[in-house]
N, C-alpha and C positions, 0 to 999 in steps of 0.2 A: 488172099484168096484169088485175086485177079491174076497174080503171077502164075499160080498153079493151073488155073483154067486156060490161060494162053499157052503155057508149056504143054499141057495135055492136048490141046487142039492142034498144036504143031508137031506133036509126036516127039518132043524133046525129052531127054533124060535129065532128071534132077537128083542130085545127091545132097543130103544134109548129114551133119554129124554133130556129135557132142564129145567133148574132151573132159574126162574126169581130172580133177586137180589141175585145171587149165592154167591158172595163174602161177602155179609152182613150176610150170614148164617154161615160163617166160624168163627174160633176163632179170638179174637182181635189181632191186630198186636203188635209187641214188639217195633217197631220203631215209635216214636210219629210223628203225622202229624196233622196239623191245617188247618182250612178252614176259610177264611175271609168271613164276612157277607156282602152281597151286599144290595143295597138300596131296590130292589124288595122284598127280604125276610124280611128285616126290616119293610117295609110298611105292608106286609101281616101279620107279627107277631103282629104289633100294631093294625091292624083292627080286628084280630081274638082274641087276648088276652089282648088288651089294655095295653101292656107292650112295652115300647120303648127300643131300643137297641142302644148302643153307635156306632157311625159310623165306628170306627176303631176296633171293636170287632172281635176277632178270637175265634173259638170254637175247642176243641180237637175232633178228629175223633175217635170214639169208636170202629168202625168196619172197616175191610179192604175193602174199596170201590174200584171200578174199577179205576185204575190209581195209586193206592198205590203200592209202590215197593214190598211189601210182599203178595199182594192180591192173585196172582195166586198160589203161593206155599201153602198158608194157605187153599185155597179152595181145592186144590188137596189132601192135608192131610186130610181134613174133609170128602170128598167124598170117598176116599180110605178106611177110617175107617168104613164108613157105608157099603160099598160093601164087604169088607173083614171080618170085625169083626162081623157085625150084620147079614149079609146075607150069609156069608160063601163062597163068590166068591174068585177066585184067578186070578192073572194077568197071561196073556198068555206069552209064551216064546218069541214069535215074536214081540209083542207090549205091552209095560208095561201099557198102558192106555186102553187096551182091556181086559175085565174081563169075565170069564166064570164060570159056576157052575150049580148046579141042584137046581131047585126051582119048587115046585109043580109037582114033578116027570117028569119034562121036562128039557132038557139041554138048557140053555138060555145064550146068549151072550149079554153083555152090552158094549156100546161104550161110 
């Protein structure tokens, strides 16, 4: 709350955002993980594609889905690269996940 109060007092612009399926946008994990196929997915796949799947089939996970041990770190690396390298923002001294910089001639903070 203090951050927002100081920003309002100084007339700063703050932008926040949320990314759906954020972890799936990050790089692939290095630690392999597999997902077992349940009956509901197998039935859906058969109805949609007319392809039956073995009941004990497991599939490799190609992206860091939520719950994967590396997912959080991979997403942080991905978003930091965008904010820092593509947009020229830098992390603040007080909080490493709070970025600031100049964009369109305004000083903007991203959480």
